[in-house]
SELUM-335289 format. One record per atom (N, C-alpha, C): x, y, z. Coordinates in steps of 0.05 Angstrom, whole numbers, plus 5000, padded with zeros to 4 digits. Each point is the difference from the previous one (the first is absolute). Layout:
<recs>
XYZ
...
</recs>
This chain:
<recs>
538251465356
497950134978
501149924973
497850034984
499549884969
500550294985
503750065002
500950264977
501949824990
499750174973
502349874974
499750214978
502450045002
500250134969
499349814968
498350055000
499749904963
502550164984
499350154994
501950104979
501550395019
501550014984
500350335020
498450195004
498450065023
499050145002
497249954998
499849695002
496949914997
499849755020
498550075029
501049845023
496849905000
499949715012
497949835011
500050065031
497250205013
500449985027
496949865000
499549744994
496649885001
501149915027
497549825013
499449815019
498549784992
500349815026
499049804993
497449895027
498949844985
497949955024
499249735001
500849835023
500249745003
497149915029
498250275003
498649925016
497250004986
498650054982
497550034982
499549764989
497749975010
499349654989
498949934973
498850304989
498350004979
499750334990
500749934975
501550254984
496450164991
498950165003
498850154995
497649815010
500449915027
498949885017
498849734987
501549964982
498549754974
502149824999
501650074990
503249754982
501450015025
500449655008
502050035020
503050004986
500650065023
503550144995
501549785017
500949735002
501649815020
502750204995
501150084987
501450094990
501350295010
497950154998
500450375014
500050084965
500350345010
499950044972
501150255009
501850084982
501450305006
498450254982
500050265008
499550145004
502850194982
499750084981
501850124985
500450324998
502050195005
500550245002
502050024987
501450204993
502250114980
500850275004
502350045003
501950304989
501250024985
499050294992
501250044969
501750215004
502850065003
500150265013
502750154979
498950194986
500950144990
501750205004
501250074984
502650325011
498350165012
497350074991
499450205021
497450045009
497949714996
498549945018
499849675002
498049955013
499649735004
497249975008
498849714987
498249855001
499449825010
497749915024
499549725008
497749814979
500749904990
497949894982
498349705016
497250075010
498249875011
500349985024
498549945016
500550035027
499649685007
499649915022
499249775014
496850045023
499449715003
497649895018
501050215026
497350095009
500650175026
500949905024
500849755011
500549955011
503250005008
501750064973
502449974996
501150244987
498850275014
500750184998
502650105011
500949945023
502550085020
501949774988
499549794986
502349844985
500650164976
497650114994
501250194974
501350284992
499050095026
502150255004
502349955015
500749795004
502949945016
501749944978
498749834981
501149964970
500650254985
498350204993
500250164996
502950205010
499850085021
501550125018
503649914994
499449645004
502049844990
501950204975
498650004981
500650174982
500850264994
497650185016
500150294988
501050155022
500349875020
500850125027
497550035032
501150045011
497850095019
498650115000
497750135006
498650264997
499450164965
502349744981
499750144976
498449794984
498150304988
496349844981
500349904969
499749834996
498950094968
499250184989
500550134978
498250244993
498149944994
498849764978
498049894994
498549685000
498050015002
499149675008
498749904969
500449904986
498949874978
498349825006
497649934995
497849825005
499349854971
501249825004
499049754967
497649885005
499250045023
497749765008
498250025020
497450045010
499750185031
498549775012
500049764991
498949765018
502150065022
498549965030
500450065026
503049895009
499949714991
502849914999
502650135007
499050254974
502450124989
500150315013
497150064996
499550305004
498850015031
499849805021
499350075025
501450125021
502650094990
501850185004
500450235007
498150134976
500350184985
499750265022
498450025025
499550155016
502050015027
501449855005
502049935018
502350144987
500549874974
503450114982
498650315006
498250124989
498850304996
500750045032
499649935015
500950085037
503350025005
501049904987
502949875004
501150194978
498850044984
502050174971
497250284985
499950165016
497250165003
500750224963
502550004994
501050124982
498949874974
500949695008
499649834971
497950064983
500749984975
497950034980
498649784991
497549934998
498349714990
499550104973
501749844983
499749954971
497449804993
498250114980
498349764987
498950104982
499049774983
497650124987
497950155000
497550034987
497750155006
497849755018
500349835002
498749765014
501249995023
502849934991
501649895027
499350225023
499650304987
500050205030
497650035008
497549934982
497349985010
499549805022
501949804996
499749825023
501750005023
502450084995
501950095019
497750235024
498850184984
498150145020
497649845003
498949844990
497349775007
501849835019
502049935001
500749845024
500250125025
501850154996
502250175024
499950205006
498250194980
499350275007
502550234987
501449864987
502150235000
499850074971
500750324996
499550104973
501550214994
502250025025
501650295000
503649844994
500850224985
503149934992
500249794981
497950014986
500349654978
500950204968
500749844977
500850014985
497949814976
498850094984
498649874982
501149934973
500949774990
501049914976
498349854978
501050034977
498449914980
501249804980
499849824988
500949784983
502450054982
502449925002
502850114987
501050355014
498850015019
501750215023
502349865006
502250255012
502549905013
500550175020
500549935021
501150175017
504049935011
500450294990
502750005000
501750025028
501749825016
501149925018
503050115000
501750044988
502450094988
501449724990
501150064979
501249724991
498449724987
497350015025
497749784986
497750155005
499449974987
495650034991
499049815004
498050105004
497349775007
498150044976
499449774984
498150004981
497449945013
497750024997
497649925005
499049864981
498849684993
498749834982
497149955017
497750144988
497249925022
499549694980
500249925020
497849674987
498049965015
497950054997
497649985023
499349694999
498149895014
498949805009
502249774999
502250025008
502149805007
501450095028
497849875021
497650044993
497750105009
500450265011
497850235009
500050184977
498650235001
499550164975
502950195001
501550105026
501550194999
502049825000
501349794993
502749875000
501550184982
501750085001
502150034979
503049865004
502350034988
503149985006
501550214995
501949915011
502450315003
503249844982
500550114980
502149894998
502450284997
503149855003
501950105001
501649954975
499150244980
501849964979
503149915008
500950225006
503149975003
501749775019
498449805010
500749715017
498549864990
498250044985
498249774986
498949725020
498450235021
499049945021
497150084987
497749745011
497450075006
498849825019
499150285013
498449925028
497149974988
499049804996
498349824987
496449965016
500250105024
497950005020
499049725009
497749955002
499849654996
500149784987
501350164972
500649804981
502249915005
499749744987
502749845008
500249925022
498650095026
500549925020
497849735009
501849845033
499649755005
499250045029
499349735006
500150015028
501949935006
500549925034
502949905006
501650305013
500549925022
502350195019
502250014983
501650175009
504249934978
501149995026
501649744997
501849775017
501750185001
501750245002
502250055000
500050254976
500649814976
500350084975
498450164992
500850224987
497750174984
500350024972
501549984982
500349924975
499749844983
499249844989
499849724996
502649914987
501750075006
502749894994
501049965028
499549985024
501050065020
497349795018
498549874985
498349795011
498849774984
498949865016
499249684990
497050284989
499749864978
496750194979
498249754998
500649815006
497649674991
498150055021
500350095030
497049945010
498450294989
501450224990
497950234991
498849944976
501349784979
498249944978
497449885004
499449855009
497149885016
498350215012
502350185012
497050305014
500050184978
501649974979
499650194993
496449974976
500849774995
497149884982
498450085019
499349895025
498150095023
499650245002
502450115007
499550335004
498050124972
501849944971
497750124983
497449904993
499449785002
498049874995
497750035017
500350025017
497750075023
499950345005
501350154998
500650315000
499850144977
501449884982
500650164976
497849904968
499049745012
499949824980
497350054984
498750145004
497950204991
500150174977
502950115008
500650334979
502449914979
499349774984
502149904987
500250194972
498050094998
500150224970
501650205008
499450045028
501850285005
502749965012
500849795000
502849915007
501050074970
498949834991
501150004961
500550264989
497950195011
500650274982
502050185021
500849895028
502850075012
502249894988
499249804994
503149854989
501050214973
498149964990
500550204973
500950245006
498550145020
501850285006
502549955001
500849795016
502650005010
501749924983
499549794978
501349934981
502450104987
499450304991
502250144996
502650045018
499050045026
502550085022
502749785004
501950045005
501849915003
501049875034
497449895015
500949895027
501749775006
502150095016
501549805013
498649845023
498850155010
499249965029
497050095006
498849795010
497250085010
499149955028
499350255007
500849945028
496150065009
498549775002
497449935010
499650105031
497550005011
499850015024
499249815014
500049854993
500649695018
501549834985
501549775011
502849904997
502050174992
501649754989
502750124982
500650174988
502050244999
501050114970
501249864980
497949954985
500849914971
501650034986
503549884996
501050054980
501249804980
501749795012
501349824990
497049854986
497949975007
497749934998
497850084989
500750314990
497150114998
498649914962
501349854987
499049984986
498149795001
500449775020
499049845005
497150055022
500550285012
497749965016
498050214970
500850054988
499950244979
496849784986
502149804996
498849814976
497849855017
500350005028
497549825015
497550175003
500750325004
497050204995
500150014975
501149954984
498549984963
498049904996
501049725003
498549705006
498149995006
499650045031
497850025024
498450244980
500750284995
497350214993
499149894974
501049844981
499049864975
497949765006
500149905031
498149825000
501449674979
502750085004
501349764990
500549805018
499549734986
500449775029
502149834999
502249975003
501949825006
497949654988
502249774992
498749784998
500149885032
497649895006
498849925024
497449964999
499349845023
497250085007
499349965038
498150275000
499150075022
498249875011
499649805014
497149785008
499250065032
498850144996
497350145031
497049905006
500649845016
497949885013
498850075029
498149915001
498249965030
499549665003
500149935017
498649735011
499149995031
498249905002
498750015024
501549665020
499349824974
500549775010
501749754981
501050134990
502749904980
498749904968
497650064993
499549914980
500550124975
499850275003
500450214981
502949995002
501849975017
503149905003
500949774980
498749895002
500649764983
499350054976
498650134989
499650034982
502650244986
501650205027
502250134991
501849904993
500249805023
502649804989
499949864978
498549884988
500149894976
500350244971
499450154996
500450274984
502949944999
501150105033
503150095005
501349844987
499249745007
501649674989
500350024972
497950084983
500049964976
501350214987
499950205009
501850294991
502349865005
501349965024
502949795000
501149954974
498049634998
500749944983
499750124968
499250174995
500150244972
501850144998
502150035025
502650125000
500150305006
498350035015
498850275014
501650005030
501950084998
501949995024
499050185025
498750344997
500750115009
495750005020
500249835013
495650015009
500650155025
498450225008
499250055025
497349905009
500349925028
497049895000
499650175023
497350065007
499250235021
497649875012
500149865027
497250045015
499350185012
497450114990
499850295009
499950085033
499449765011
499550035032
502749985008
501749994990
502950005006
502150214996
499250054970
502850204990
498050235003
501750305004
499150194997
499450194977
498050064996
498750174974
503650094979
500950115028
502050174981
501949784977
501449795016
501149834982
498249874983
497249935002
499149864984
500050214974
499250325003
499750174978
503049994987
502549995014
502050054989
500549724986
499649845007
500949824982
498149944966
497150075010
498750044969
501150214987
500750265005
500850184991
502249894984
501849785008
502549904995
499749814971
498249785012
499949824979
497750024980
500249844974
497850104979
498449885002
499849765015
498249795003
498150085033
497049934990
499350035031
497649784999
499949895016
497649735006
498150035033
497750064996
498750075026
498849795014
498749925019
498049775006
499950065028
497349905011
499150065027
497349875002
499749885015
497049875005
498050265010
496749914993
498950185012
499250055023
498750195010
500050055029
497450174998
498149905018
497350155005
499350134976
499349844978
499649954975
501250294986
502549985001
501850284987
502249874999
501950164994
503549964999
501050015026
502049775001
501550015035
500650314993
499750125031
500650275002
503350054995
501749915004
503150114999
499949974966
499249804986
501350034973
498150204981
497250125010
499750205000
501650274999
500750065028
502450165001
502150024981
501649734999
501250054973
499250044982
498049934988
499050184972
499450215002
498850175017
500250335002
501650075002
502349915012
502850124991
501550014975
499249794988
500250024973
499150214986
498449975003
497950214987
500350255009
500150085015
501350285010
502250124987
502249784995
502350094984
500049904973
498249964989
499450024973
502249824984
500849785008
500949795000
499049954964
502949934987
499449944967
501749854993
499549844982
501949804980
500449725008
497949865021
500749815017
499449724986
500649744993
498149794995
498349835022
497050105005
499549895025
498549724998
499549865021
497449864999
499949935023
498049835009
498150075025
498749595003
500549985035
498349724999
499050125030
497949835011
499649955029
498249724996
498250055028
499349785008
497350135035
498249804990
497050065010
498949765020
498749965011
498149855008
497849874993
498150345000
497849924986
499250294982
501150255004
500050214987
502150124978
499649944971
502150114991
500750244989
500550065023
500850384994
502750074997
502549865016
503150194998
500149994974
500349804984
501050124972
498950144991
496849954996
499150194984
500650395009
500150095035
501450215003
502650044991
501349855000
503550014998
499850044962
498149904992
500450144970
498750214990
498550155023
498650194997
501850225000
501350035030
501850115005
501950134977
501449684988
502050084987
498550104975
498349954993
498450144979
500150354999
499250005028
499250245009
503150224999
502249835010
502550104987
501049964977
499449914983
500849974969
501549785000
500349765017
501849885003
498549614993
497850024999
499349824995
500449834976
501149755001
500449764975
498449874988
498250054983
498149814990
501249844988
502749944991
501049854983
501049735022
499850095023
500549745023
497449845011
499949814998
497249885022
501249985027
497150175014
500049955032
500949685008
500449985019
499849695013
498250105024
497649744999
499350085032
498649725004
500449975031
498549735010
498750055029
498249804997
498349985015
500949835030
500550075022
500849855015
502749984998
500649735005
503149944989
499749924976
503350114992
500750024972
500649694997
499249904974
500949774998
501249934978
500849704985
502549974980
498650184970
498350044991
499550204984
499850355009
499850035018
500050225012
503050075003
501549815003
503150085001
501149954974
499049874980
501349914977
499450394984
497250045014
499250234981
501950315010
501449885024
501450325009
503350014987
500249724989
502549894991
499850184968
497449974982
499350124975
500650255008
498450155018
500850245007
502250185002
502549835020
502450014998
500849984975
498649844981
502150014974
499750224981
496950125005
499350164984
501050315016
500750015014
501550265012
503149944994
501749784998
502249944987
499750104971
498549964988
500049994974
500050314994
499150145012
499350324996
502650225010
500749805022
502750265008
502250054980
</recs>
C-alpha cells in the first residue's frame, strides 16, 4: 500500500497505475502514473482530498481504512479537479461512505451531477472560504482553467501544505518513495515538461494567475494529484511551471522533420551539424514518423529554437508534420525563434504550407529565409541549410 504520513495529520493514500498504456487515451505513459489522494485528519473532522480512477477504488478504500480504521468514513470529500481520473471514484466512494459530504465550488458540483448524478449531501464553497476540521482548516483557492474551468486548490495553513490538483503534476508511477526527499526525482522532471506541455500548455495565462494567487502563501509541501509530493524541490518545480506558463524557452533547438526517402532528413542533419558548430549543445531532433507527438510538443515547449521541415505530399504538407503544427497552434505557443525547410519533386508546397500554419499560429519568422530543394539536396542547398542554422543561432 502507498501510505505515507507527510506531516502530522496529513497522509498520502493514493494509488499507482502501471497498466494503462495512454493517459487520456492519447499520451504514452511507459512508466505509469499515480493518482494521488490525501487525508487531512483534524481533531474533530477528517477530509479526503481528491479521489482516484474508478478501477482503483478498492485500493483507495483500503488505504483510507488503514488510516481511519475499518468502517470509519471521512467526513468530507474535497474535489479539487473533476477530470475522471480523479472523480471517477465519486459514486463508488459515496456507496462506501454514504454520509460523506462532497465539497466543491459551483462548477464542480454542477459536473458532479452531470457526470455521476450525485446532488445530495454536498457543500458548495467559494474562493477564499475555509472549512475547520479542528486544529487544521482547509482554505479554498479557485484556480479556473488550470486546466479545467472548475479547478481549485486547497491549502492547510497550519501545516503549510498545498493540495494543488493537477498543477505541478507529472507522469510516472511512484516507485516506493512518496515525498521528493525519499525518491530519485530525475525521471520525473522530463515527465513534468511532457505533462505540462501536452495537457496544461494552452492555459499559460491562467497558470500565471494561479501562481500570483499562491505567491503570498507559506508553502512547504506541494501535494499534486500526479507524481511525487514536492518538498525539498518545490522551488524547482514551481520555477518550471512559471517558465513554461510564460512560454519562455531554454537555450536549445528542436528540429522537427518528416522524410520519406531521406532527402529532407539530410537537410535536417546539415542544420543540426551547423548548430553544434555554433555552440548550441542542446539539439533535439524528432522524425515525426517515429517520435510520439507528446515528446515532440514537450521539447518544443522547453527550448527556444524551433526548426520544422517536410516534403510535399499529395500537393500539400507531409501529414504528420501538419499534425505537429496544429498541436502547436492549439496550445497557443509563443516566443520561439522559428525557421523552415523542405523538399519536393515537382510541386513546391510543403514549405509554403508550413509557413502558413506558423503564420496562423503567430510564430512565423520572416527574418530567416526558408530553404527548399527540388528532389535531392545539392551542395548549394546544404550551404543554405547551414546559413539557416547560423540565423537561428544568432537569434537565440
